[in-house]
Steps between C-alpha positions, in 0.01 A plus 500: 500500500179328358489174333245436229411134415374415154198274456732201418700563825188520704363190349818315569505610866135389535589156359794466731283603804246253401766234460643577835153473662451156339824376630467638849135405554575131592765617751242745654239211527768267647624741768145642581362130544787413731388771740127401511295270707303212329175693526641809339660284217160329436314831489761708335494763776769641728668747259871450421634372823183372665349628819727294715209425736536194717327189382459150630750242355274196416788255505584616859147440618491157334796410714300577812618862558271763639369778291696752704817307453442462127459868416773587246585799277475416121851610392677320789283184455562487122877543512549270805302224327726548194778366728315269726253328269779397260878476535554813300858547610587162350318574177696841473820318567416246219420792277847661566677156455324424165531854351849548617621161363327548167646846449851394597496205261346706220771758540769225500371386161371811345812724543741269317248410235415858430873593487547218246217625286602866513878490479626172374505403132426128447313292249137486579480806716209644309315175513555475882357855533206401286442209726497722817245734323286200407510382879353833585198431290423169681246543791583332832161320510565334170803302641385461859350147455815355331724655772267364784513147347878512477534611868245248609694213329817625667320521847566865532151619564431650840856631535692822461650347180161493330448867588836614380644275232255579213580874511887504519527589131335832417465598134389842598805536727739395229345736253487790740875469597594442148341825407686686767836338418454620137532864636848419668785615288723231357801698598426421861516128436814544286669683787404218733638244266822692472530486868491122491144429599318191368149500376347407831703767685372763258141384548502508879752775573445739207162448340294414798587825694397710203173310471370564855207708382387233259556227756280691748229550242512124431501434876170692538329302219630173616428540870143653442413221258608217729405648837148552364474177311197291599467275193823303517526436880132394505588229251819357646439553881207279567555338847773672693356809664846606623602583141227737427598829350322829602230489230416138604465625853206703405306181456514452876239762528242332272235360733292315248169421688588734779556800275818674391698696754536816268648725774802271595531400135553868391725562804716202375494637150612846619799344694594300191484806278701738730846353437457529125387855517785599728755329289362671183510854662861445622609380160285721282770727355734211403197305379410775258858524385508135440183497288608786295835332442695820573835319459826638632532862622 
């Protein structure tokens, strides 16, 4: 069977391919750079994965090592420095603590709020929904300074609370879950009420299990946003290096007068990105179901 593509379909596929190339190009540069030696990075040679020829580690010779003892392979040197030059495991742990705490608290607030906006009838419901939509229009950077001043006066800067507290209420999460709950039949809620369930029991034992696809979609958005966030941690974490999140850890490889360590920096970036890519691939089907708001089957 032969398939004929119209000019419109061909153009659409070309645009999709171009978009994919634009999206994947930074990942290619990141991974390729993490495999190369400093000389190959500076000259733009070495192909995709570098020549992997042994080179002399200058930091080793500066510490008094012989040239023979300081010969290293680029990929091994870059990824080993990612863990030895900076406490990367600590930064990854901080990232897990912060993103997991934010998502758990966001879920605790967003699910009941979304249920109320979708299924309960009360005075001011439309106004409350309008306020949620209005909050979606406010950029984070516009309110960063007032939030920072408030945290500073409370003495909460340089703490996990400063990283977590400002983001526990997610207008996007409330709106996304509300849209999903709108697709749940009212008969299901009525049946649960006839069985003697209260509103909170209905929320957590009936509504939440049906909303797993939407919750996973929200989880991807929330975790990616806060795992990759450099702006806010850079503001509130100013002195305590043990509270650095993974993006802040990349600053450890900025050498200033000594030059930047691009190989270890890109190796660190690759290690930071891998958990997100793996999580998305594992949850891809549920993620798409949640975005399309498929509702109950």
